[in-house]
C-alpha positions in Angstrom: -0.1 0.0 0.0 1.0 3.5 -0.7 1.3 6.5 1.7 -1.0 8.6 -0.4 -4.8 8.4 0.4 -6.9 6.8 -2.6 -10.0 9.2 -2.0 -9.5 13.1 -2.7 -10.1 15.4 0.4 -13.2 17.3 0.7 -13.2 21.2 -0.1 -14.7 22.7 2.8 -17.7 25.1 2.6 -15.8 28.4 3.6 -12.9 29.0 1.3 -9.8 31.1 2.4 -10.7 34.2 0.6 -14.3 34.6 2.1 -14.0 37.1 5.0 -16.3 36.5 8.5 -19.0 39.4 8.6 -19.7 40.6 12.2 -23.4 39.6 12.5 -26.4 39.2 15.2 -28.3 36.2 15.5 -31.9 36.6 16.6 -33.8 34.0 17.8 -37.9 34.9 18.2 -40.3 32.7 20.6 -44.2 33.0 20.9 -47.2 31.2 21.1 -48.8 32.9 18.3 -47.5 33.0 14.7 -49.0 36.2 14.2 -47.3 37.9 16.8 -43.9 36.5 15.8 -44.3 37.5 12.0 -44.8 40.8 13.1 -42.0 40.9 15.4 -39.8 40.1 12.3 -41.3 42.4 10.2 -40.6 45.3 12.4 -37.0 44.0 13.4 -36.2 43.6 9.7 -37.2 47.3 8.7 -35.2 49.0 11.6 -32.2 46.8 10.8 -32.7 47.6 7.2 -33.6 51.6 8.0 -30.0 51.7 9.9 -28.0 50.4 7.1 -27.5 46.3 7.9 -28.1 43.4 5.7 -30.6 41.2 7.0 -30.8 37.1 6.3 -34.0 35.6 6.8 -36.4 35.1 8.3 -36.0 31.7 8.8 -39.1 29.2 10.2 -37.4 27.0 12.7 -39.4 23.7 14.0 -42.6 24.7 15.7 -42.3 23.0 19.5 -45.3 21.0 20.2 -45.7 19.9 24.1 -48.8 17.6 24.4 -50.8 17.1 27.6 -53.6 14.3 28.3 -55.5 14.6 31.7 -58.5 12.9 32.9 -62.0 14.6 32.9 -63.1 13.1 36.0 -60.8 12.4 39.1 -62.4 8.9 39.7 -64.3 6.5 37.2 -64.1 7.4 33.9 -60.5 6.5 32.8 -61.3 6.6 29.2 -63.1 10.0 29.5 -59.9 12.6 28.7 -59.1 15.7 27.4 -55.9 16.4 25.5 -54.5 19.9 25.1 -51.4 21.0 22.9 -49.0 24.0 23.3 -47.2 25.3 20.3 -44.0 27.6 20.5 -43.5 29.0 16.8 -39.7 29.7 16.4 -38.1 31.9 14.0 -34.3 32.9 13.1 -32.8 36.0 11.8 -29.1 37.5 11.2 -28.4 40.9 11.0 -25.0 41.0 8.9 -22.4 44.1 9.1 -24.4 45.8 12.2 -23.6 49.3 12.7 -23.7 51.1 16.3 -27.2 53.0 15.1 -28.4 49.1 14.2 -27.4 47.8 17.9 -28.9 51.1 19.2 -32.6 50.5 17.2 -32.6 46.8 17.8 -32.2 47.4 21.9 -34.7 50.1 22.1 -37.3 48.4 19.8 -41.0 48.0 21.6 -42.6 44.5 20.7 -45.6 42.9 21.4 -45.7 41.0 25.0 -45.2 37.3 24.8 -42.5 37.6 22.3 -39.1 36.1 23.4 -36.3 37.4 21.9 -32.5 36.0 22.0 -29.7 38.2 20.8 -26.0 36.4 20.2 -23.2 38.4 18.7 
């Protein structure tokens, strides 16, 4: 056997010529999908107004929690109610944010019930 590998090496997705741009990754979670979409629209408008590029929104899988409870406390084991709690999620990247973009995103007033997670 020879020392050289028989299979070619895989090319990496990122080449050495590509630069890494600073970005803000925003995850939004809420129980109502309309509120999530409205919040995303507000964030995208304010980011574009300040001169940043926006990638997304990317819809993430909806988290479903199902609960089954007995209707009566004692006799009827077959009588049950089923409930479902859905958490809708979206992902958004703000590329090349300026200082104005950071200030605009921190001062946004979004509807209640929306959970926002920002990472640099």
